[in-house]
N, C-alpha and C positions, 0 to 999 in steps of 0.2 A: 860171033864171040857175041851176041849180042843176046842170041836166046839163052845160051851157057849163063850170063851173068843175072838173065830172068830166071831160071833155076834155080840159082842159087840164092835168092835172094824168097822166092816163093818154099821155100825147105828151110829156110832160116827161119823164116814165119811162122810154118806151118811147126818147128820144133819148139818154137817160143809158147805159141797157141795152147802146145800137147805137154808142154810144161805147165803151166798156166792152170790147164783143167786135171791135171793129174794132183796140182798140192790146194786144188780145192775140193775135192772129194777125201770126205771123212778118211783119216789115219788107218781105221779100223776095216774102211771096204778097200781099199789098197790093193792091187794086185800087184805083185813082186813083175821087174819088168821081163823077163826071162817068158814069162808067164802072159802075155798081150801076143793074142788076135788080132786079125783084122778086124773083128767086129768089135772089141773093148779100145784098137785103137781110135775105130772111129770114135766109139763112143766119148772117150778122151780128150778129140780134138770139139766138138760137139758143145761139150761142159766147156773147156777150156775159150772157145766161141761164145757162148753164155754167157761167161764171164766178165771176160772182155765187153759185150754189150750191156753190162747191170752197171756201170762204172758212165755210162751217162748223163745229160742233164736232166735234174731231178727238180726244177724249176717248173710250174703249170701256171699256162694263162687259160683263162675261166672267157667260154665261148661271149660274145655279145649277143647276149640274148633280148635284146628288146629294139635290136638292129638299128639302134641310133649310135654317130660317133659323135662321142666326147674328145673336145680339143681341149 
């Protein structure tokens, strides 16, 4: 039962990533769902994963160039 629930969670997550990847693509480049093959499926999942990763923290922490700690 645990394996089935883990599988269901993975399928739901992949579906969400697919939808995000599909709508991250410009509308004029989208292929109809009936024409999606394994290559387009993988590309859309990658695009969705990268779109999710772009929402990360945007803060920049500069390196301590002189080596001295300042308090």
